[in-house]
KEROLUM-949130 format. One line per 4 residues: number of its first residue (from 1); their letters; for each residue x, y, z of C-alpha. Coordinates in Angstrom, 2 decimals. Example, Ala and Ser with C-alpha at 12.3 -4.5 7.8 and 13.67 -1.06 7.14 Angstrom:
BEGIN
1) as) 12.30/-4.50/7.80 | 13.67/-1.06/7.14
***
This chain:
BEGIN
1) mkah) -42.00/18.84/-7.58 | -40.08/18.61/-10.82 | -39.22/15.20/-12.28 | -35.77/14.01/-12.03
5) sgfe) -34.60/12.73/-15.26 | -31.67/11.61/-14.86 | -29.69/13.67/-16.93 | -29.74/16.75/-14.85
9) strp) -27.61/16.97/-11.90 | -29.57/17.92/-8.17 | -26.54/19.97/-7.11 | -26.19/23.46/-8.51
13) glgi) -23.64/23.60/-11.39 | -21.26/26.45/-12.01 | -23.94/28.14/-14.73 | -23.30/28.82/-18.07
17) wgwl) -20.92/31.37/-17.61 | -18.50/29.32/-15.20 | -18.24/26.95/-18.26 | -17.66/29.76/-20.52
21) alav) -14.90/30.88/-18.53 | -13.86/26.98/-18.44 | -13.70/26.89/-22.22 | -11.87/31.02/-22.01
25) lifi) -9.13/29.71/-20.24 | -8.70/26.22/-22.57 | -8.30/28.89/-25.57 | -6.22/31.32/-23.63
29) adqy) -3.86/28.55/-22.93 | -4.11/26.78/-26.45 | -3.55/30.16/-28.10 | -0.45/31.01/-25.66
33) tktl) 1.55/27.54/-25.81 | 1.08/27.97/-29.81 | 2.40/31.54/-29.77 | 5.60/29.97/-28.02
37) ilgh) 6.27/27.35/-30.68 | 5.68/30.24/-33.50 | 7.87/31.94/-31.64 | 10.95/29.66/-30.54
41) yqlg) 10.30/27.06/-33.82 | 10.79/27.07/-37.72 | 8.31/24.96/-39.70 | 9.90/21.06/-39.39
45) datr) 11.86/21.98/-36.23 | 11.69/19.63/-33.08 | 13.04/18.82/-29.76 | 13.45/15.39/-28.63
49) itef) 11.72/15.60/-24.78 | 11.60/11.27/-24.06 | 12.27/8.52/-26.26 | 8.31/9.15/-27.35
53) fniv) 7.76/12.12/-26.83 | 8.65/15.20/-28.75 | 8.09/19.33/-29.67 | 7.59/20.07/-33.08
57) rahn) 6.25/22.55/-34.95 | 3.61/21.35/-37.60 | 0.72/23.04/-39.82 | -2.19/21.44/-40.54
61) tgaa) -4.64/22.78/-42.86 | -6.59/19.87/-42.68 | -8.92/18.26/-39.62 | -8.10/16.02/-37.40
65) fsfl) -5.41/13.87/-39.13 | -4.95/16.01/-41.33 | -7.85/14.86/-43.48 | -8.42/16.81/-46.68
69) agas) -4.66/18.93/-45.75 | -4.35/18.13/-49.61 | -7.28/20.27/-50.97 | -6.80/23.14/-52.77
73) gwqr) -7.81/26.02/-49.80 | -11.55/25.49/-49.55 | -11.11/23.50/-46.67 | -9.83/26.29/-44.45
77) wfft) -13.48/27.68/-44.70 | -15.53/24.50/-44.45 | -13.49/23.75/-41.33 | -14.02/27.40/-39.85
81) gigv) -17.46/27.06/-40.42 | -18.01/24.29/-38.71 | -16.05/25.23/-36.03 | -18.57/28.79/-35.45
85) aaav) -21.41/26.91/-35.86 | -20.46/23.89/-33.55 | -19.75/26.99/-30.86 | -22.98/28.89/-31.63
89) fivw) -24.54/25.34/-30.71 | -22.44/24.60/-27.51 | -23.16/27.95/-26.19 | -26.94/27.36/-26.92
93) mlra) -26.62/23.94/-24.75 | -24.57/25.29/-22.28 | -27.67/27.75/-21.60 | -29.76/25.13/-21.51
97) hagq) -28.15/22.29/-19.73 | -25.81/24.65/-17.41 | -26.35/21.99/-14.01 | -25.52/19.41/-16.01
101) klfc) -21.88/19.18/-14.66 | -20.02/16.39/-16.82 | -22.03/17.23/-20.09 | -21.36/21.14/-19.33
105) fala) -17.44/20.03/-18.77 | -17.25/17.94/-22.24 | -19.17/20.79/-24.33 | -16.74/23.62/-22.70
109) cilg) -13.98/22.02/-23.37 | -14.90/21.24/-27.37 | -15.77/24.72/-27.20 | -12.19/26.02/-25.88
113) gaig) -10.80/23.85/-28.51 | -13.12/24.55/-31.61 | -12.61/28.05/-30.96 | -8.95/27.60/-30.40
117) nvvd) -8.54/26.05/-33.82 | -10.57/28.47/-35.94 | -8.54/31.19/-34.59 | -5.60/29.24/-35.47
121) rlmh) -7.48/28.57/-39.16 | -8.47/32.64/-39.51 | -4.88/33.88/-38.47 | -2.75/31.72/-39.96
125) gyvv) -4.79/29.62/-42.57 | -4.03/26.67/-40.71 | -3.51/24.86/-37.38 | -0.74/24.96/-35.14
129) dfld) 0.47/21.46/-34.31 | 3.29/20.85/-31.64 | 2.45/17.34/-29.45 | 4.79/14.35/-31.24
133) fhwa) 4.36/11.22/-29.81 | 6.25/8.10/-31.02 | 6.72/4.46/-30.92 | 9.36/2.21/-32.76
137) gshf) 9.49/5.22/-35.52 | 5.78/5.31/-35.55 | 4.37/8.80/-35.12 | 0.91/9.83/-33.92
141) pafn) -0.37/13.15/-35.99 | 1.07/16.10/-34.34 | -1.91/17.61/-32.47 | -2.46/20.49/-29.53
145) lads) -3.81/21.43/-26.51 | -7.21/22.53/-28.61 | -6.90/18.87/-30.03 | -6.47/17.73/-26.48
149) aitl) -9.29/19.80/-24.73 | -11.60/18.18/-27.90 | -10.77/14.98/-27.42 | -11.47/14.88/-23.05
153) gaic) -14.72/16.80/-24.14 | -15.29/13.62/-26.37 | -14.58/11.14/-24.08 | -16.78/12.82/-21.45
157) lvld) -19.84/12.86/-23.55 | -19.51/9.14/-23.66 | -19.11/9.04/-20.29 | -22.37/10.90/-19.62
161) eirr) -24.39/9.11/-21.80 | -23.43/6.07/-20.20 | -23.96/7.17/-16.67 | -27.31/8.59/-18.41
165) mrrk) -28.16/5.52/-19.36 | -27.20/3.65/-16.47 | -29.44/5.79/-14.49 | -32.27/5.12/-16.86
169) r) -33.03/1.27/-16.39
***
């Protein structure tokens, strides 16, 4: 009988195809919402939804929080390359650990979001952002569904590691 490391689930997971399907669903939702924004908003347009939330059209040529957005253009290909490399690595990890539910859920979220932003960079040269949260005149940097999925995935990776470490004790 195989020893249980505490990292693997004892119940069967979705398998790699289920996790890839989740990533594809995230990608489709991300691209659909961005297509709606591109079709209905001009750059800089905004619609107030609540006192703390707007829908806007923003273009981000950088990474998270517009990191390197002011660079001369090389960052488009740099961040595209990082996204593609991350996607390949994540697919490999999903294949190797398909039964680890929380871990693979996290990776599928990150994969779907990363591919969504890579497609934006390839098609437009920038990432389309549209979710604008603000409070007392301060705005959090605009983001999109891909960014939300990546963030959710990162949180789940941390939770998975915390759970793994607790089981190890």
